[in-house]
N, C-alpha and C positions, 0 to 999 in steps of 0.2 A: 265661286268662279264666275267671272263675267262672261255671259254668252253673247257673242257679237251678232248684231243684226243691222241691216241697212235701213235707215229711216230718213225720210225727207231728203234734204240736200246733202246728206253725209256721203252718198255714193259719188257725187260729183266734186265736192269741195273739201272733204274732210282732211285730205292729205296736204300738209304744208310742205312743199318740196324744199329740201335743203340743197341750195345751189352749190355751196362750197363748205364742206365740213371743216371745223377747226382742226388743228393738228392734235394728235393724241399719242400717248405711249402704248405700245403693244403689250407691255408688261401689266398683267391684271392686278398685281399687288399695288399699283399706283392708281387704280380706278376707285371710284367712290360708290357707296351704297345709295340707292334711291328706293323709296318705298311708296306703294300706292296709298291713297287715303284710306282710313279705316272703314270697315263695312258699315258703321253707323252713319257715314256720310255717303249715302248711296249715289247721289248725283255726281259728286266730285270723283268718286271712285270709278263710276262708269265712264266719265269723260277722260280720266287718266288711261283706262284700258283701251278706249276707242282711239285715242291719240297714238298710243303705242302700236296698235294694230295697223294704223295707216302710215306708220313711219316708213321711209324709204331706205333705212339702214338695215343691213343684214350682216350680222357678225359671225365670223368663223373662228373657232378656237383651235389652238395647236400648242405644242411645246417648242419653245425657242430658247436655247442656252440653258436648258434645264428648268425653265420657268413657264408656268401657264400664261399663255399669250392669246391675243385676239387681233383680228384685222377685219376691215370691211371687205366684202367679196371682191371689189374691184381694185384693191390696194396692192395686189401682186404678192402679198405675203400670206402663205397658207401652208397647210400640211401637205408635204409632197405626196403625190400619188403615182403609182406604177401603172402604166398602161401600154398596150401594144403600139408598135410603130405604124400599123395599118389601121384603116377605118373599118371596124366590124360592121358587116351587113348580112342580114339573114332574115327570112320570113317576113319581109316588109318593114323590118326595123333597120335603123342605121345609127352608128355612133356609139351606142352603149352608154350606160350611166354608172356602172360598177364593174371593176376588173380584178381578177385574181390570177396570178401566174402559177401554173402547175408544171409538173415535170415534162408533159408532152404538149404544152401549148398554153392557151388562155381560157379561163371561164369568164364569160361576159354576161352581165345582166342588162337587159333592155327594160326600161321602166317608164312608160308614158302615162302613169296614173290610171284614170278611169278609161283611157283609150287603149289600154292593153299592155302586156308585159310578156317577157319570155327569158329563159336562161339557156345559153348556148355554150358549147365548146368550140374553140377555133384552134387550128394548128398555128405554130409560131409565125408562119408567113401569111396566115389568114386565108389560104386557098381552100382549105377543107374545114367543114363545120358540121355539127349536128345539134339538134334541139335536145335539151335535157328536161325541161319542164316549163310550166306556165307561171312559175313563181314571180312575184313582183319584188325583186331584190332591191333593197335600199343600200346595203353595204355588206362587204365581206369582212371577216376577221378570222384570226387563227387561234386555236387552242392546241394543247399538246397532242391531241389525237388527229388534228388535221384542219381542214378549211370549213368554216361555217359562214352563215349569212343570216341577217335579219331581213324579213320580207313581210309585205302586207300593204294595205291601202286604207287611207282615211278619206272618205268622200261623202259629202252631205251628212246624213245621220248614221252612216255605216263606218265602223272602224274596227279592223281585225288584222291579225298578223301572227307570225310564228318565227321560231328559230329553226333553220334547216342546216343539215350537214351535207357537204358536197363530197361524195365518196365513190369508190368503185371496188368491185369484188377482188380484183387483182390487177397487176400491171398489164396495160394493154386493153383492159376491158373498158366499156363505155362508162362515163361519169354519170352518177345518179344524184338526185336531190331527195333527201330523206328528212321528213319533219321530226324534230326531237322535242320541241317545246311549243305549246300553244300559248300565245300571248293574249292578254285581255283587250288590248287595243293595237292599233297600227304603230310600228316602230319608226322613229326618226333617226336615232343614232345609237351606237353601242361603244362602250369602253370595257376593257377586260383588266381585272386586277392581277397581281402577280401569282395569286393562288388559283386563278382561273374562274373567278366569279364575274359574270356578265352584269354590267350596269346599263340598263336599256331605257332610253328616253322614249316614251310613248306619246301618242297624241293627247292622252288624257291623264297620264300618271307617269311615275318613275318606278321601275321595279329592278330587283336583283334576281339573278338566277345562278345558283351555285352548282358545283359538280353533281349534286343530287338531282338536278334539273327541275327543282321546285321553284315556283314563282313567288317572290315575297314583295309585297307592295311597300315601297319606302315613302312615296308621296302620292296619296290619292287626290283626285280632283285638282290636278296640276293647273296653275293659273296661266298656262302658255297656249291655250287652245287657239288663240288668234295670232300667236307669235312665230309659229312654225319652226321649231328647232332644226338646226342644220348639222350640228356636230357636237361632240363631247370629248373631254379628256379628263383623266385623273391627275390630281396634283402628285408630285413625286412621292410625298409621304402617304398618298392614298387616303387622306382624311377628308378631301373635298373633291367634288365632281363639278367641272365647269361645263356649261352648256351654251353654245352659241345659238342665237336666235334673232328674230327681228327686234330691233330697238335695243335689246339688252344682251348681256351675258349673265346667265343664271349661275349662282354659286351655291351648291348644295352641300351642306355639312353632313357627312355620313355618320357622325357620332350623335348628332341631335336631330337629324332628319328635318332640318330647317333650310328653307330656300331664301336667298337674297338676290335682288337684281342689281347688277353693276353697270355703270356707265363711266366713260372717261371724265365727263363733267356735265353740269346741267345744260350746257350749250347744245348737247347732243339729243336732248329730249324733244320729241315732236310735240307740237301743240295744234289743237283744232282751231279752225277759224272761229272768231268770237261768236258768231251767230249759231254755229253748230254746237259749240261748247255749251251755250246757254240752253239750246233745245235739248241736248242730252241730259243736262242737269234737271231740267223741268220734267222730262218724261220719267226719270228714275226717282225723283223726289216725290212724285205723285202730286 
């Protein structure tokens, strides 16, 4: 794994802005595979990862017409989200970052990273609310037993998270958040198979969690620590998991546990300024 650090002029000039991206297909089957240089070429490999880290492209994945698809965050094509018509406000938080509709209102996650987080219940009109917990909810998802969420935080050298269940003892009782699985790192996204297996993209790995609630590592030392995954979807045949992130879409083969990076074309690859590229190669080649 390449661990990203800021050196010399990289902080100021490493990102080569893409003023107008070329046209591309949303259909991931039409994208091409791009590979980092081998580990034996340390300088080239480091420059490749640095350039990707400084890319201005952020891909979101979703299913469209039954096909795994992707779009840039500002392209207006994305996975539809359900959210309340009011603006949630409570405890100094406003807006919300994750939403789940329940039979008596809304469960809303406020997540401001290292600056704080909270989980709240709101009535349908937003006029009543109460705090459920301090969990840093990244996303909600459903299993046959009810509503769950992935939560946690990756900041500096710390990365931790868990799977929680949003439940209540009976109709009319307050909602509660109960931890059901401790994760080895902070989660970025989750997809659920037809049999209820969770595939959770973490800051440093990819894991699966089955109905037995045991964590199985599918990809240790994941090479996306500087790419910040945003979303994930399973292919219709559930043989591959697609992960949207900075610069790339990751395609993970669940039968071989192999990861490939996809791009629409080479035109979408970010490149370091020549001076920074040479400096990076020199520092990593020793």
